[in-house]
C-alpha positions in Angstrom: 31.4 -114.4 31.6 27.8 -114.5 32.7 26.1 -111.0 32.4 22.5 -110.4 33.3 19.7 -107.8 33.1 17.9 -106.7 36.2 15.0 -109.0 35.4 17.3 -111.9 34.9 18.9 -111.2 38.3 15.5 -111.1 39.9 14.6 -114.4 38.3 17.7 -116.0 39.6 16.9 -114.8 43.1 13.3 -116.0 42.8 14.5 -119.4 41.7 17.0 -119.6 44.5 14.3 -118.8 47.1 11.3 -120.7 45.7 12.9 -123.7 44.0 16.1 -124.3 46.0 14.6 -123.1 49.3 17.1 -120.5 50.5 15.2 -117.7 52.1 15.8 -114.1 51.1 17.1 -113.0 54.5 19.8 -115.7 54.3 20.8 -114.5 50.8 21.0 -111.0 52.2 23.1 -112.1 55.1 25.5 -114.0 52.8 25.9 -111.1 50.5 26.5 -108.6 53.2 29.0 -110.8 55.0 31.1 -111.4 51.9 31.1 -107.7 51.1 32.2 -107.0 54.6 35.1 -109.4 54.2 36.3 -107.5 51.1 35.8 -104.1 52.7 37.8 -104.9 55.8 40.8 -105.8 53.6 40.7 -102.3 52.1 40.5 -100.1 55.2 42.8 -99.3 58.1 41.6 -99.7 61.7 41.9 -95.9 62.3 39.8 -94.9 59.3 36.3 -93.5 59.7 33.6 -95.6 57.9 30.1 -94.6 57.1 27.3 -96.7 55.6 24.4 -94.9 53.8 21.4 -97.1 53.5 18.2 -96.6 51.4 15.1 -98.6 51.0 14.9 -102.1 49.5 17.3 -105.0 49.4 20.4 -102.8 48.8 19.7 -101.1 52.1 19.3 -104.5 53.8 22.7 -105.5 52.5 24.0 -102.3 54.1 22.6 -103.2 57.5 24.3 -106.6 57.4 27.6 -104.9 56.5 27.2 -102.4 59.3 26.5 -105.1 61.8 29.8 -106.8 61.0 31.6 -103.4 61.2 29.6 -102.6 64.4 32.2 -100.7 66.5 33.8 -98.9 63.5 30.9 -97.4 61.6 28.3 -94.7 61.5 25.1 -95.7 59.7 22.8 -93.1 58.1 19.3 -94.2 56.9 18.1 -91.7 54.3 14.5 -92.8 54.0 11.7 -92.8 56.6 11.2 -95.9 58.8 8.1 -96.9 56.9 10.1 -97.3 53.7 12.1 -100.1 55.2 10.3 -103.5 54.9 10.7 -107.2 54.2 14.2 -108.8 54.6 15.7 -105.3 54.9 13.6 -104.5 58.0 14.6 -107.8 59.6 18.3 -107.0 59.2 17.7 -103.5 60.4 16.2 -104.9 63.5 19.1 -107.4 64.0 21.5 -104.5 63.6 19.7 -102.4 66.2 19.4 -105.4 68.6 23.2 -105.8 68.3 23.5 -102.3 69.8 24.1 -100.7 66.4 23.6 -96.9 66.2 21.4 -95.6 63.4 21.3 -92.0 62.4 18.4 -90.4 60.6 19.0 -88.1 57.6 16.7 -85.4 58.9 18.1 -85.3 62.4 21.9 -85.5 61.9 24.6 -83.7 60.0 24.8 -86.2 57.2 26.8 -83.8 55.0 29.4 -83.6 57.7 29.5 -87.4 58.0 30.2 -87.6 54.3 32.9 -85.0 54.3 34.6 -86.4 57.4 34.6 -90.1 56.4 37.5 -91.9 55.0 35.4 -94.7 53.5 31.7 -94.6 52.5 29.7 -97.7 51.8 27.0 -96.9 49.2 24.0 -99.0 50.0 21.4 -96.6 48.7 19.9 -98.1 45.5 20.3 -101.4 43.7 19.5 -102.8 40.3 15.9 -101.6 40.4 16.8 -98.0 39.7 14.8 -96.4 36.9 14.7 -92.7 35.8 16.4 -89.7 37.4 17.3 -89.7 41.1 14.9 -87.8 43.4 15.5 -86.3 46.8 16.8 -87.2 49.2 18.8 -89.6 47.1 20.0 -87.0 44.6 21.5 -84.7 47.2 23.3 -87.5 49.0 24.7 -89.0 45.7 25.9 -85.5 44.6 27.8 -84.9 47.8 29.2 -88.5 47.8 30.5 -88.0 44.3 32.3 -84.8 45.3 34.1 -86.2 48.3 37.6 -87.7 48.5 36.5 -90.6 50.7 36.9 -94.0 49.1 33.4 -95.2 48.1 32.3 -98.8 48.0 29.1 -99.5 46.1 27.0 -102.6 46.9 26.0 -104.4 43.7 25.9 -101.3 41.5 26.7 -97.6 42.0 23.5 -95.9 43.2 21.8 -94.1 40.3 23.3 -96.3 37.6 20.6 -98.5 36.0 21.3 -102.2 35.6 19.8 -102.3 32.1 20.8 -100.7 28.8 18.8 -97.9 27.2 17.7 -96.5 30.5 18.6 -92.8 30.7 20.4 -91.4 33.8 22.4 -88.3 34.5 23.8 -88.9 38.0 25.3 -91.9 39.8 27.7 -92.5 42.6 31.3 -92.4 41.4 32.5 -95.5 43.2 36.1 -96.6 43.8 35.0 -100.2 44.3 31.9 -102.1 43.3 31.2 -105.4 44.8 29.0 -107.4 42.5 26.2 -109.4 44.2 25.5 -112.6 42.2 26.6 -111.8 38.7 27.7 -108.8 36.6 25.0 -106.5 35.4 24.8 -105.5 31.7 25.5 -101.7 32.2 29.0 -102.5 33.5 29.9 -103.6 29.9 28.1 -101.1 27.7 29.7 -98.0 25.9 26.6 -95.9 26.9 27.5 -96.2 30.6 31.3 -95.9 30.2 31.2 -92.4 31.5 30.4 -93.8 35.0 33.3 -96.2 34.7 35.7 -93.5 33.5 34.7 -91.3 36.4 35.5 -94.1 38.8 39.0 -94.6 37.2 39.7 -90.8 37.2 38.7 -90.5 40.8 41.0 -93.3 41.8 43.9 -91.9 39.8 43.6 -88.3 41.0 42.8 -88.8 44.7 44.4 -86.4 47.1 46.8 -87.9 49.6 
């Protein structure tokens, strides 16, 4: 099994883009499409799906997933527009040009969306997470972790660091985590087992 740190994953992406020649926006498209294919096998047509996106590449993956789920999803962007850049901004624009609806955290009842969703796709934060979560991420993650919706995390549960010996106190309690690339080291360490146990307990004790 191949397991990497955050830096090693970044180095793999850099090599893929600079040496092999695959552009970042194509890697993002491929990742989002494959996660969509897995998500769609887990949900019923009648279920209410929400995608919560943050800044960075993890949010860009979320826009790709949302585009494939276009008619069945509500998308909430939790950061200001100026925080979205690079490949993530490109895929945001493609989503909007595809007649996708985008809700702003400050202008809509995001708490109600979380509480009333059957499936939530966590595309808030990726492997670059360091330190304690700050607002608005913290409030969103806290409410996500208290809901009975099934939660799908992209790459890694938001708030969970990718590397060992990085302190954290709060992370999304995900039912499914779809790894992008290769497994990150914290998925295999005793120090982060509490997050994995929370995932298992949430799955076992879900209300019907």
